[in-house]
N, CA, C and O atoms as a GROMACS GRO file, in nm:
protein
  632
    1MET      N    1  10.241   4.316  12.415
    1MET     CA    2  10.299   4.264  12.391
    1MET      C    3  10.302   4.175  12.246
    1MET      O    4  10.372   4.080  12.210
    2LYS      N    5  10.206   4.241  12.186
    2LYS     CA    6  10.173   4.240  12.017
    2LYS      C    7  10.291   4.288  11.918
    2LYS      O    8  10.349   4.236  11.823
    3LYS      N    9  10.297   4.407  11.983
    3LYS     CA   10  10.438   4.525  11.905
    3LYS      C   11  10.578   4.481  11.955
    3LYS      O   12  10.675   4.502  11.883
    4ILE      N   13  10.592   4.412  12.090
    4ILE     CA   14  10.718   4.322  12.078
    4ILE      C   15  10.702   4.228  11.987
    4ILE      O   16  10.800   4.200  11.917
    5VAL      N   17  10.620   4.181  11.972
    5VAL     CA   18  10.669   4.031  11.895
    5VAL      C   19  10.672   4.142  11.746
    5VAL      O   20  10.788   4.132  11.706
    6LEU      N   21  10.628   4.198  11.691
    6LEU     CA   22  10.620   4.260  11.522
    6LEU      C   23  10.707   4.319  11.565
    6LEU      O   24  10.782   4.226  11.597
    7LEU      N   25  10.775   4.441  11.602
    7LEU     CA   26  10.890   4.480  11.630
    7LEU      C   27  11.015   4.399  11.580
    7LEU      O   28  11.097   4.426  11.493
    8VAL      N   29  11.000   4.283  11.669
    8VAL     CA   30  11.093   4.137  11.628
    8VAL      C   31  11.097   4.088  11.528
    8VAL      O   32  11.197   4.046  11.470
    9MET      N   33  10.979   4.087  11.490
    9MET     CA   34  10.976   4.034  11.336
    9MET      C   35  11.040   4.122  11.224
    9MET      O   36  11.133   4.095  11.147
   10MET      N   37  10.977   4.216  11.235
   10MET     CA   38  11.063   4.323  11.180
   10MET      C   39  11.199   4.391  11.125
   10MET      O   40  11.238   4.439  11.018
   11THR      N   41  11.254   4.366  11.268
   11THR     CA   42  11.370   4.359  11.243
   11THR      C   43  11.436   4.240  11.227
   11THR      O   44  11.552   4.248  11.189
   12ALA      N   45  11.378   4.106  11.252
   12ALA     CA   46  11.494   3.961  11.172
   12ALA      C   47  11.418   4.005  11.032
   12ALA      O   48  11.479   4.090  11.098
   13GLY      N   49  11.364   4.032  10.934
   13GLY     CA   50  11.304   4.040  10.825
   13GLY      C   51  11.428   4.152  10.804
   13GLY      O   52  11.524   4.077  10.787
   14LEU      N   53  11.481   4.294  10.796
   14LEU     CA   54  11.545   4.353  10.791
   14LEU      C   55  11.674   4.252  10.786
   14LEU      O   56  11.713   4.199  10.682
   15VAL      N   57  11.728   4.236  10.901
   15VAL     CA   58  11.846   4.154  10.921
   15VAL      C   59  11.874   4.038  10.792
   15VAL      O   60  11.970   4.047  10.716
   16SER      N   61  11.787   3.948  10.787
   16SER     CA   62  11.786   3.861  10.678
   16SER      C   63  11.825   3.924  10.548
   16SER      O   64  11.904   3.888  10.461
   17CYS      N   65  11.749   4.026  10.560
   17CYS     CA   66  11.723   4.095  10.374
   17CYS      C   67  11.820   4.204  10.386
   17CYS      O   68  11.779   4.305  10.327
   18ASN      N   69  11.987   4.226  10.466
   18ASN     CA   70  12.042   4.317  10.396
   18ASN      C   71  12.174   4.242  10.358
   18ASN      O   72  12.262   4.320  10.321
   19THR      N   73  12.203   4.134  10.360
   19THR     CA   74  12.296   4.075  10.308
   19THR      C   75  12.299   4.126  10.168
   19THR      O   76  12.198   4.154  10.103
   20PRO      N   77  12.446   4.139  10.118
   20PRO     CA   78  12.445   4.180  10.022
   20PRO      C   79  12.416   4.108   9.861
   20PRO      O   80  12.419   4.150   9.745
   21SER      N   81  12.390   3.984   9.923
   21SER     CA   82  12.326   3.903   9.779
   21SER      C   83  12.202   3.964   9.767
   21SER      O   84  12.165   3.982   9.651
   22ASP      N   85  12.099   4.013   9.889
   22ASP     CA   86  11.981   3.973   9.863
   22ASP      C   87  11.939   4.142   9.776
   22ASP      O   88  11.836   4.165   9.714
   23VAL      N   89  12.035   4.220   9.795
   23VAL     CA   90  12.010   4.369   9.732
   23VAL      C   91  12.083   4.374   9.578
   23VAL      O   92  12.205   4.373   9.567
   24PRO      N   93  11.976   4.381   9.442
   24PRO     CA   94  12.039   4.439   9.346
   24PRO      C   95  12.146   4.542   9.334
   24PRO      O   96  12.135   4.660   9.365
   25GLN      N   97  12.269   4.470   9.276
   25GLN     CA   98  12.345   4.617   9.299
   25GLN      C   99  12.421   4.646   9.119
   25GLN      O  100  12.501   4.572   9.062
   26LEU      N  101  12.368   4.760   9.072
   26LEU     CA  102  12.470   4.824   8.957
   26LEU      C  103  12.600   4.870   9.005
   26LEU      O  104  12.639   4.962   9.077
   27ASP      N  105  12.666   4.752   8.926
   27ASP     CA  106  12.828   4.776   8.950
   27ASP      C  107  12.914   4.849   8.739
   27ASP      O  108  12.924   4.783   8.636
   28LEU      N  109  12.930   4.911   8.749
   28LEU     CA  110  12.938   4.928   8.543
   28LEU      C  111  13.130   4.954   8.584
   28LEU      O  112  13.171   5.009   8.686
   29PRO      N  113  13.195   4.913   8.502
   29PRO     CA  114  13.286   4.965   8.486
   29PRO      C  115  13.355   5.074   8.412
   29PRO      O  116  13.417   5.022   8.320
   30LEU      N  117  13.376   5.230   8.412
   30LEU     CA  118  13.381   5.286   8.325
   30LEU      C  119  13.495   5.293   8.208
   30LEU      O  120  13.609   5.248   8.224
   31SER      N  121  13.466   5.333   8.130
   31SER     CA  122  13.583   5.340   8.024
   31SER      C  123  13.741   5.409   8.040
   31SER      O  124  13.755   5.493   8.129
   32LYS      N  125  13.810   5.388   7.990
   32LYS     CA  126  13.913   5.555   8.012
   32LYS      C  127  13.897   5.630   7.982
   32LYS      O  128  13.955   5.729   8.027
   33ALA      N  129  13.779   5.640   7.852
   33ALA     CA  130  13.766   5.808   7.836
   33ALA      C  131  13.666   5.827   7.927
   33ALA      O  132  13.659   5.949   7.912
   34LEU      N  133  13.580   5.802   8.013
   34LEU     CA  134  13.473   5.832   8.086
   34LEU      C  135  13.590   5.866   8.243
   34LEU      O  136  13.555   5.944   8.331
   35LYS      N  137  13.713   5.798   8.248
   35LYS     CA  138  13.772   5.798   8.345
   35LYS      C  139  13.867   5.959   8.326
   35LYS      O  140  13.916   6.019   8.422
   36ASP      N  141  13.871   5.980   8.260
   36ASP     CA  142  13.970   6.086   8.263
   36ASP      C  143  13.896   6.211   8.226
   36ASP      O  144  13.964   6.313   8.215
   37ASN      N  145  13.754   6.220   8.204
   37ASN     CA  146  13.684   6.298   8.206
   37ASN      C  147  13.609   6.324   8.351
   37ASN      O  148  13.494   6.296   8.386
   38LYS      N  149  13.680   6.365   8.397
   38LYS     CA  150  13.637   6.408   8.591
   38LYS      C  151  13.455   6.450   8.601
   38LYS      O  152  13.366   6.409   8.675
   39GLU      N  153  13.457   6.515   8.527
   39GLU     CA  154  13.295   6.581   8.498
   39GLU      C  155  13.194   6.455   8.482
   39GLU      O  156  13.115   6.417   8.569
   40LEU      N  157  13.211   6.403   8.366
   40LEU     CA  158  13.129   6.281   8.339
   40LEU      C  159  13.159   6.169   8.457
   40LEU      O  160  13.077   6.092   8.508
   41LYS      N  161  13.264   6.180   8.477
   41LYS     CA  162  13.295   5.988   8.557
   41LYS      C  163  13.252   6.034   8.708
   41LYS      O  164  13.202   5.944   8.776
   42GLU      N  165  13.271   6.217   8.791
   42GLU     CA  166  13.158   6.190   8.860
   42GLU      C  167  13.001   6.204   8.855
   42GLU      O  168  12.927   6.195   8.954
   43PHE      N  169  12.971   6.221   8.762
   43PHE     CA  170  12.840   6.272   8.647
   43PHE      C  171  12.790   6.062   8.650
   43PHE      O  172  12.678   6.012   8.657
   44VAL      N  173  12.881   6.017   8.643
   44VAL     CA  174  12.827   5.848   8.591
   44VAL      C  175  12.795   5.820   8.736
   44VAL      O  176  12.690   5.770   8.775
   45SER      N  177  12.899   5.857   8.812
   45SER     CA  178  12.917   5.766   8.971
   45SER      C  179  12.784   5.788   9.052
   45SER      O  180  12.715   5.708   9.116
   46GLU      N  181  12.772   5.930   9.026
   46GLU     CA  182  12.637   5.995   9.124
   46GLU      C  183  12.512   5.910   9.098
   46GLU      O  184  12.437   5.850   9.174
   47THR      N  185  12.517   5.930   8.933
   47THR     CA  186  12.386   5.843   8.941
   47THR      C  187  12.406   5.690   8.927
   47THR      O  188  12.321   5.635   8.857
   48ILE      N  189  12.466   5.641   8.961
   48ILE     CA  190  12.488   5.495   8.950
   48ILE      C  191  12.435   5.468   9.132
   48ILE      O  192  12.344   5.398   9.177
   49GLU      N  193  12.537   5.557   9.205
   49GLU     CA  194  12.517   5.552   9.362
   49GLU      C  195  12.389   5.578   9.350
   49GLU      O  196  12.324   5.509   9.429
   50SER      N  197  12.307   5.667   9.269
   50SER     CA  198  12.139   5.700   9.349
   50SER      C  199  12.125   5.589   9.312
   50SER      O  200  12.194   5.518   9.386
   51VAL      N  201  12.061   5.513   9.216
   51VAL     CA  202  12.025   5.356   9.116
   51VAL      C  203  12.021   5.286   9.250
   51VAL      O  204  11.917   5.262   9.310
   52ASN      N  205  12.180   5.246   9.306
   52ASN     CA  206  12.161   5.147   9.413
   52ASN      C  207  12.116   5.197   9.564
   52ASN      O  208  12.090   5.114   9.652
   53THR      N  209  12.110   5.305   9.581
   53THR     CA  210  12.023   5.367   9.742
   53THR      C  211  11.862   5.352   9.684
   53THR      O  212  11.768   5.317   9.754
   54LEU      N  213  11.858   5.374   9.589
   54LEU     CA  214  11.674   5.338   9.528
   54LEU      C  215  11.684   5.182   9.540
   54LEU      O  216  11.589   5.140   9.606
   55ALA      N  217  11.772   5.081   9.496
   55ALA     CA  218  11.752   4.950   9.497
   55ALA      C  219  11.813   4.888   9.691
   55ALA      O  220  11.781   4.795   9.766
   56ARG      N  221  11.860   4.944   9.693
   56ARG     CA  222  11.883   4.904   9.872
   56ARG      C  223  11.732   4.944   9.936
   56ARG      O  224  11.682   4.868  10.019
   57GLU      N  225  11.670   5.051   9.900
   57GLU     CA  226  11.586   5.132   9.996
   57GLU      C  227  11.424   4.989   9.948
   57GLU      O  228  11.334   4.944  10.019
   58CYS      N  229  11.452   4.970   9.833
   58CYS     CA  230  11.311   4.890   9.758
   58CYS      C  231  11.287   4.806   9.894
   58CYS      O  232  11.190   4.817   9.970
   59VAL      N  233  11.425   4.697   9.909
   59VAL     CA  234  11.435   4.626   9.920
   59VAL      C  235  11.392   4.568  10.061
   59VAL      O  236  11.326   4.470  10.096
   60LYS      N  237  11.475   4.694  10.144
   60LYS     CA  238  11.468   4.719  10.296
   60LYS      C  239  11.302   4.743  10.311
   60LYS      O  240  11.235   4.679  10.391
   61MET      N  241  11.243   4.850  10.216
   61MET     CA  242  11.101   4.866  10.265
   61MET      C  243  10.995   4.748  10.211
   61MET      O  244  10.901   4.705  10.278
   62HIS      N  245  11.022   4.713  10.102
   62HIS     CA  246  10.906   4.569  10.086
   62HIS      C  247  10.980   4.427  10.235
   62HIS      O  248  10.911   4.332  10.273
   63ALA      N  249  11.098   4.451  10.278
   63ALA     CA  250  11.114   4.307  10.444
   63ALA      C  251  11.009   4.384  10.478
   63ALA      O  252  10.902   4.324  10.470
   64GLN      N  253  11.003   4.475  10.508
   64GLN     CA  254  10.926   4.576  10.615
   64GLN      C  255  10.783   4.538  10.608
   64GLN      O  256  10.702   4.530  10.700
   65ALA      N  257  10.765   4.510  10.442
   65ALA     CA  258  10.596   4.538  10.417
   65ALA      C  259  10.532   4.385  10.394
   65ALA      O  260  10.412   4.359  10.404
   66GLU      N  261  10.604   4.318  10.372
   66GLU     CA  262  10.622   4.195  10.313
   66GLU      C  263  10.493   4.083  10.451
   66GLU      O  264  10.432   3.980  10.422
   67GLU      N  265  10.494   4.137  10.552
   67GLU     CA  266  10.390   4.044  10.628
   67GLU      C  267  10.266   4.068  10.613
   67GLU      O  268  10.180   3.982  10.628
   68PHE      N  269  10.230   4.268  10.562
   68PHE     CA  270  10.143   4.256  10.575
   68PHE      C  271  10.090   4.286  10.433
   68PHE      O  272  10.009   4.379  10.438
   69ILE      N  273  10.109   4.237  10.308
   69ILE     CA  274  10.076   4.229  10.184
   69ILE      C  275   9.957   4.157  10.182
   69ILE      O  276   9.874   4.196  10.100
   70ASN      N  277   9.917   4.040  10.269
   70ASN     CA  278   9.815   3.968  10.216
   70ASN      C  279   9.729   4.014  10.398
   70ASN      O  280   9.661   3.918  10.435
   71VAL      N  281   9.727   4.063  10.440
   71VAL     CA  282   9.674   4.110  10.563
   71VAL      C  283   9.500   4.184  10.508
   71VAL      O  284   9.475   4.272  10.426
   72ASP      N  285   9.428   4.119  10.578
   72ASP     CA  286   9.307   4.253  10.531
   72ASP      C  287   9.259   4.352  10.604
   72ASP      O  288   9.208   4.353  10.716
   73PHE      N  289   9.286   4.454  10.510
   73PHE     CA  290   9.282   4.601  10.535
   73PHE      C  291   9.226   4.603  10.665
   73PHE      O  292   9.289   4.622  10.769
   74ASP      N  293   9.110   4.583  10.655
   74ASP     CA  294   8.973   4.608  10.690
   74ASP      C  295   9.001   4.594  10.853
   74ASP      O  296   8.994   4.671  10.950
   75SER      N  297   9.023   4.508  10.839
   75SER     CA  298   9.064   4.384  11.001
   75SER      C  299   9.105   4.493  11.088
   75SER      O  300   9.042   4.546  11.180
   76LEU      N  301   9.221   4.518  11.042
   76LEU     CA  302   9.338   4.614  11.111
   76LEU      C  303   9.284   4.696  11.230
   76LEU      O  304   9.169   4.742  11.232
   77THR      N  305   9.368   4.711  11.323
   77THR     CA  306   9.289   4.852  11.383
   77THR      C  307   9.353   4.957  11.348
   77THR      O  308   9.470   4.947  11.312
   78SER      N  309   9.272   5.106  11.353
   78SER     CA  310   9.304   5.219  11.287
   78SER      C  311   9.475   5.268  11.280
   78SER      O  312   9.520   5.318  11.177
   79ALA      N  313   9.542   5.250  11.378
   79ALA     CA  314   9.640   5.266  11.402
   79ALA      C  315   9.739   5.162  11.302
   79ALA      O  316   9.821   5.213  11.226
   80GLN      N  317   9.728   5.056  11.308
   80GLN     CA  318   9.771   4.983  11.220
   80GLN      C  319   9.756   4.985  11.041
   80GLN      O  320   9.838   4.945  10.957
   81GLN      N  321   9.641   5.037  11.026
   81GLN     CA  322   9.547   5.112  10.893
   81GLN      C  323   9.685   5.220  10.875
   81GLN      O  324   9.783   5.202  10.802
   82GLN      N  325   9.662   5.318  10.951
   82GLN     CA  326   9.760   5.417  10.951
   82GLN      C  327   9.926   5.400  10.876
   82GLN      O  328   9.991   5.439  10.779
   83GLU      N  329   9.939   5.307  11.010
   83GLU     CA  330  10.092   5.273  10.942
   83GLU      C  331  10.100   5.222  10.864
   83GLU      O  332  10.214   5.238  10.823
   84LEU      N  333  10.028   5.132  10.780
   84LEU     CA  334  10.019   5.083  10.629
   84LEU      C  335  10.057   5.203  10.532
   84LEU      O  336  10.136   5.228  10.442
   85VAL      N  337   9.960   5.262  10.600
   85VAL     CA  338   9.936   5.376  10.458
   85VAL      C  339  10.044   5.470  10.479
   85VAL      O  340  10.080   5.542  10.386
   86ARG      N  341  10.094   5.477  10.584
   86ARG     CA  342  10.250   5.563  10.572
   86ARG      C  343  10.356   5.486  10.536
   86ARG      O  344  10.449   5.561  10.507
   87LYS      N  345  10.377   5.402  10.528
   87LYS     CA  346  10.455   5.349  10.439
   87LYS      C  347  10.440   5.317  10.307
   87LYS      O  348  10.545   5.325  10.244
   88ASP      N  349  10.330   5.279  10.237
   88ASP     CA  350  10.277   5.318  10.148
   88ASP      C  351  10.346   5.409  10.058
   88ASP      O  352  10.426   5.389   9.968
   89TYR      N  353  10.289   5.522  10.110
   89TYR     CA  354  10.336   5.665  10.114
   89TYR      C  355  10.475   5.707  10.107
   89TYR      O  356  10.534   5.746  10.006
   90GLU      N  357  10.521   5.694  10.221
   90GLU     CA  358  10.711   5.656  10.183
   90GLU      C  359  10.772   5.556  10.035
   90GLU      O  360  10.882   5.568   9.979
   91TYR      N  361  10.694   5.490  10.011
   91TYR     CA  362  10.774   5.418   9.910
   91TYR      C  363  10.747   5.472   9.810
   91TYR      O  364  10.843   5.506   9.741
   92VAL      N  365  10.604   5.505   9.756
   92VAL     CA  366  10.540   5.606   9.670
   92VAL      C  367  10.621   5.725   9.621
   92VAL      O  368  10.644   5.762   9.506
   93GLU      N  369  10.668   5.789   9.772
   93GLU     CA  370  10.756   5.945   9.779
   93GLU      C  371  10.907   5.901   9.717
   93GLU      O  372  10.959   5.958   9.621
   94LEU      N  373  10.967   5.790   9.792
   94LEU     CA  374  11.107   5.770   9.758
   94LEU      C  375  11.080   5.740   9.583
   94LEU      O  376  11.143   5.806   9.502
   95TRP      N  377  10.988   5.643   9.543
   95TRP     CA  378  11.023   5.644   9.364
   95TRP      C  379  10.956   5.774   9.322
   95TRP      O  380  10.970   5.797   9.201
   96TYR      N  381  10.904   5.843   9.373
   96TYR     CA  382  10.827   5.963   9.294
   96TYR      C  383  10.982   6.103   9.265
   96TYR      O  384  11.011   6.172   9.167
   97ASN      N  385  11.070   6.084   9.470
   97ASN     CA  386  11.222   6.166   9.438
   97ASN      C  387  11.298   6.103   9.415
   97ASN      O  388  11.408   6.152   9.439
   98PHE      N  389  11.300   5.973   9.363
   98PHE     CA  390  11.417   5.929   9.223
   98PHE      C  391  11.400   5.971   9.109
   98PHE      O  392  11.484   6.018   9.033
   99ASN      N  393  11.214   5.946   9.080
   99ASN     CA  394  11.193   6.010   8.915
   99ASN      C  395  11.260   6.149   8.904
   99ASN      O  396  11.343   6.188   8.821
  100VAL      N  397  11.187   6.236   9.040
  100VAL     CA  398  11.256   6.379   8.953
  100VAL      C  399  11.409   6.407   8.928
  100VAL      O  400  11.468   6.462   8.834
  101LEU      N  401  11.453   6.347   9.047
  101LEU     CA  402  11.621   6.342   9.013
  101LEU      C  403  11.674   6.289   8.903
  101LEU      O  404  11.756   6.348   8.834
  102TYR      N  405  11.610   6.123   8.868
  102TYR     CA  406  11.665   6.092   8.738
  102TYR      C  407  11.604   6.175   8.638
  102TYR      O  408  11.677   6.200   8.542
  103THR      N  409  11.483   6.226   8.637
  103THR     CA  410  11.484   6.352   8.536
  103THR      C  411  11.542   6.442   8.490
  103THR      O  412  11.565   6.482   8.376
  104ALA      N  413  11.575   6.484   8.627
  104ALA     CA  414  11.702   6.590   8.608
  104ALA      C  415  11.817   6.552   8.531
  104ALA      O  416  11.830   6.590   8.415
  105ARG      N  417  11.898   6.482   8.589
  105ARG     CA  418  11.962   6.366   8.526
  105ARG      C  419  12.022   6.326   8.400
  105ARG      O  420  12.134   6.306   8.353
  106THR      N  421  11.859   6.322   8.358
  106THR     CA  422  11.845   6.257   8.185
  106THR      C  423  11.848   6.395   8.125
  106THR      O  424  11.918   6.403   8.024
  107ILE      N  425  11.782   6.517   8.166
  107ILE     CA  426  11.817   6.611   8.105
  107ILE      C  427  11.968   6.655   8.093
  107ILE      O  428  12.021   6.689   7.988
  108LYS      N  429  12.032   6.649   8.221
  108LYS     CA  430  12.194   6.658   8.230
  108LYS      C  431  12.246   6.552   8.123
  108LYS      O  432  12.342   6.602   8.064
  109LEU      N  433  12.216   6.410   8.071
  109LEU     CA  434  12.265   6.379   8.001
  109LEU      C  435  12.262   6.426   7.870
  109LEU      O  436  12.362   6.421   7.798
  110LEU      N  437  12.123   6.486   7.823
  110LEU     CA  438  12.099   6.497   7.674
  110LEU      C  439  12.204   6.635   7.654
  110LEU      O  440  12.276   6.647   7.555
  111GLU      N  441  12.200   6.731   7.763
  111GLU     CA  442  12.317   6.836   7.740
  111GLU      C  443  12.475   6.785   7.689
  111GLU      O  444  12.551   6.831   7.603
  112TYR      N  445  12.483   6.696   7.761
  112TYR     CA  446  12.619   6.570   7.735
  112TYR      C  447  12.559   6.551   7.574
  112TYR      O  448  12.604   6.597   7.469
  113LEU      N  449  12.506   6.512   7.586
  113LEU     CA  450  12.534   6.429   7.460
  113LEU      C  451  12.492   6.529   7.330
  113LEU      O  452  12.510   6.501   7.211
  114LYS      N  453  12.439   6.639   7.378
  114LYS     CA  454  12.444   6.720   7.243
  114LYS      C  455  12.586   6.871   7.231
  114LYS      O  456  12.578   6.964   7.152
  115ASP      N  457  12.677   6.854   7.315
  115ASP     CA  458  12.802   6.884   7.384
  115ASP      C  459  12.855   6.836   7.225
  115ASP      O  460  12.875   6.715   7.209
  116SER      N  461  12.879   6.942   7.094
  116SER     CA  462  12.968   6.898   6.972
  116SER      C  463  13.115   6.880   7.063
  116SER      O  464  13.184   6.781   7.036
  117SER      N  465  13.164   6.980   7.177
  117SER     CA  466  13.294   6.921   7.164
  117SER      C  467  13.321   6.789   7.232
  117SER      O  468  13.413   6.716   7.194
  118MET      N  469  13.279   6.771   7.287
  118MET     CA  470  13.305   6.602   7.339
  118MET      C  471  13.330   6.538   7.222
  118MET      O  472  13.272   6.554   7.114
  119PRO      N  473  13.451   6.439   7.258
  119PRO     CA  474  13.489   6.348   7.190
  119PRO      C  475  13.400   6.258   7.140
  119PRO      O  476  13.290   6.245   7.194
  120LYS      N  477  13.429   6.199   7.056
  120LYS     CA  478  13.281   6.086   7.017
  120LYS      C  479  13.251   5.960   7.119
  120LYS      O  480  13.145   5.912   7.161
  121GLU      N  481  13.423   5.920   7.146
  121GLU     CA  482  13.371   5.821   7.204
  121GLU      C  483  13.351   5.797   7.337
  121GLU      O  484  13.339   5.689   7.394
  122GLN      N  485  13.346   5.957   7.399
  122GLN     CA  486  13.290   5.979   7.538
  122GLN      C  487  13.186   5.980   7.593
  122GLN      O  488  13.158   5.949   7.709
  123ILE      N  489  13.064   6.050   7.433
  123ILE     CA  490  12.933   5.999   7.374
  123ILE      C  491  12.870   5.908   7.400
  123ILE      O  492  12.769   5.911   7.469
  124ALA      N  493  12.939   5.766   7.326
  124ALA     CA  494  12.954   5.669   7.329
  124ALA      C  495  12.891   5.648   7.429
  124ALA      O  496  12.774   5.663   7.466
  125ASP      N  497  13.032   5.592   7.492
  125ASP     CA  498  13.034   5.546   7.608
  125ASP      C  499  12.970   5.578   7.742
  125ASP      O  500  12.985   5.517   7.847
  126LEU      N  501  12.879   5.711   7.713
  126LEU     CA  502  12.807   5.760   7.801
  126LEU      C  503  12.663   5.675   7.753
  126LEU      O  504  12.603   5.582   7.807
  127GLY      N  505  12.650   5.713   7.689
  127GLY     CA  506  12.552   5.650   7.602
  127GLY      C  507  12.514   5.458   7.635
  127GLY      O  508  12.413   5.390   7.649
  128LYS      N  509  12.597   5.445   7.634
  128LYS     CA  510  12.586   5.246   7.643
  128LYS      C  511  12.597   5.275   7.798
  128LYS      O  512  12.486   5.254   7.847
  129ILE      N  513  12.695   5.319   7.901
  129ILE     CA  514  12.656   5.326   8.001
  129ILE      C  515  12.510   5.321   8.097
  129ILE      O  516  12.476   5.247   8.189
  130PHE      N  517  12.427   5.460   8.013
  130PHE     CA  518  12.288   5.513   8.074
  130PHE      C  519  12.219   5.368   7.998
  130PHE      O  520  12.133   5.308   8.063
  131VAL      N  521  12.244   5.334   7.911
  131VAL     CA  522  12.128   5.181   7.841
  131VAL      C  523  12.095   5.121   7.979
  131VAL      O  524  11.991   5.112   8.044
  132GLU      N  525  12.266   5.069   8.007
  132GLU     CA  526  12.234   4.966   8.136
  132GLU      C  527  12.198   5.057   8.292
  132GLU      O  528  12.132   5.011   8.384
  133ILE      N  529  12.251   5.172   8.290
  133ILE     CA  530  12.141   5.202   8.432
  133ILE      C  531  12.023   5.200   8.390
  133ILE      O  532  11.954   5.146   8.477
  134ASN      N  533  11.922   5.248   8.244
  134ASN     CA  534  11.770   5.218   8.256
  134ASN      C  535  11.734   5.120   8.276
  134ASN      O  536  11.632   5.092   8.340
  135LYS      N  537  11.822   5.034   8.216
  135LYS     CA  538  11.759   4.848   8.214
  135LYS      C  539  11.744   4.811   8.394
  135LYS      O  540  11.656   4.764   8.465
  136PHE      N  541  11.881   4.861   8.415
  136PHE     CA  542  11.851   4.827   8.597
  136PHE      C  543  11.774   4.896   8.685
  136PHE      O  544  11.762   4.848   8.797
  137VAL      N  545  11.683   5.069   8.641
  137VAL     CA  546  11.578   5.073   8.704
  137VAL      C  547  11.438   5.038   8.625
  137VAL      O  548  11.330   5.051   8.684
  138GLN      N  549  11.444   5.000   8.513
  138GLN     CA  550  11.348   4.924   8.473
  138GLN      C  551  11.314   4.803   8.510
  138GLN      O  552  11.198   4.762   8.506
  139ASN      N  553  11.402   4.743   8.546
  139ASN     CA  554  11.389   4.616   8.615
  139ASN      C  555  11.352   4.613   8.844
  139ASN      O  556  11.296   4.542   8.927
  140LEU      N  557  11.417   4.717   8.840
  140LEU     CA  558  11.362   4.717   9.048
  140LEU      C  559  11.226   4.788   8.986
  140LEU      O  560  11.139   4.782   9.074
  141LYS      N  561  11.171   4.857   8.858
  141LYS     CA  562  10.995   4.862   8.875
  141LYS      C  563  10.948   4.744   8.842
  141LYS      O  564  10.854   4.697   8.906
  142GLU      N  565  10.972   4.713   8.796
  142GLU     CA  566  10.920   4.548   8.747
  142GLU      C  567  10.917   4.427   8.834
  142GLU      O  568  10.833   4.337   8.825
  143THR      N  569  11.034   4.432   8.934
  143THR     CA  570  10.992   4.354   9.035
  143THR      C  571  10.990   4.411   9.160
  143THR      O  572  10.930   4.336   9.238
  144TYR      N  573  11.030   4.513   9.212
  144TYR     CA  574  10.920   4.596   9.294
  144TYR      C  575  10.837   4.692   9.286
  144TYR      O  576  10.779   4.727   9.388
  145GLY      N  577  10.808   4.771   9.140
  145GLY     CA  578  10.726   4.826   9.136
  145GLY      C  579  10.748   4.949   9.265
  145GLY      O  580  10.812   4.938   9.370
  146GLU      N  581  10.645   5.101   9.196
  146GLU     CA  582  10.670   5.190   9.248
  146GLU      C  583  10.546   5.197   9.334
  146GLU      O  584  10.515   5.314   9.357
  147ASP      N  585  10.474   5.118   9.383
  147ASP     CA  586  10.366   5.125   9.534
  147ASP      C  587  10.432   5.008   9.608
  147ASP      O  588  10.495   4.923   9.545
  148LEU      N  589  10.422   5.003   9.716
  148LEU     CA  590  10.338   4.840   9.823
  148LEU      C  591  10.252   4.830   9.747
  148LEU      O  592  10.275   4.756   9.652
  149LYS      N  593  10.098   4.908   9.753
  149LYS     CA  594   9.987   4.855   9.729
  149LYS      C  595   9.955   4.821   9.832
  149LYS      O  596   9.883   4.722   9.820
  150LEU      N  597   9.978   4.866  10.003
  150LEU     CA  598   9.888   4.822  10.085
  150LEU      C  599   9.813   4.915  10.136
  150LEU      O  600   9.772   4.922  10.252
  151ASP      N  601   9.794   4.995  10.037
  151ASP     CA  602   9.631   5.057  10.126
  151ASP      C  603   9.526   5.039  10.004
  151ASP      O  604   9.527   5.107   9.902
  152PRO      N  605   9.465   4.972  10.024
  152PRO     CA  606   9.367   4.925   9.952
  152PRO      C  607   9.297   5.026   9.909
  152PRO      O  608   9.245   5.002   9.801
  153TYR      N  609   9.272   5.140   9.955
  153TYR     CA  610   9.124   5.269   9.907
  153TYR      C  611   9.261   5.395   9.913
  153TYR      O  612   9.266   5.490   9.991
  154PRO      N  613   9.345   5.366   9.825
  154PRO     CA  614   9.400   5.451   9.804
  154PRO      C  615   9.335   5.626   9.745
  154PRO      O  616   9.236   5.630   9.673
  155THR      N  617   9.389   5.722   9.777
  155THR     CA  618   9.312   5.879   9.756
  155THR      C  619   9.389   5.931   9.624
  155THR      O  620   9.501   5.983   9.614
  156PRO      N  621   9.283   5.896   9.515
  156PRO     CA  622   9.335   5.943   9.336
  156PRO      C  623   9.373   6.104   9.366
  156PRO      O  624   9.310   6.201   9.408
  157VAL      N  625   9.517   6.080   9.322
  157VAL     CA  626   9.545   6.246   9.299
  157VAL      C  627   9.453   6.324   9.175
  157VAL      O  628   9.403   6.283   9.070
  158GLU      N  629   9.455   6.428   9.228
  158GLU     CA  630   9.368   6.549   9.078
  158GLU      C  631   9.509   6.618   9.084
  158GLU      O  632   9.535   6.713   9.011
   0.00000   0.00000   0.00000
């Protein structure tokens, strides 16, 4: 019975949280200079989509974890503790994978910025877009954090 109630509560939380107004969304218009360059347009669009996917996942995972934030970890059953640790791990892994992808995109951005054959207008517009993307990602980190902190006994990484 407890499992059914828990499942219903989690589902209700997910449904109530999945409205578009609850999820931060980055929607940046591309300048004409960037729209005209197919490669840059695709690069920026993919980056924005990955950031928006991260935002959706952060909101979803926080909704799933919300009821467990103030729970006494030691009072939970072993199975519940393992579930919380798994959720926490998945969230940390989500951010880790995003950071790896974002670092690769940043390196590619630097390559574009070093390209002396690229028009200055495209370089400037690309820089402006990535400033906004970085602000959005930083806001996600400040709002949701990179760890759900459900596990009071995290294992240090060596």
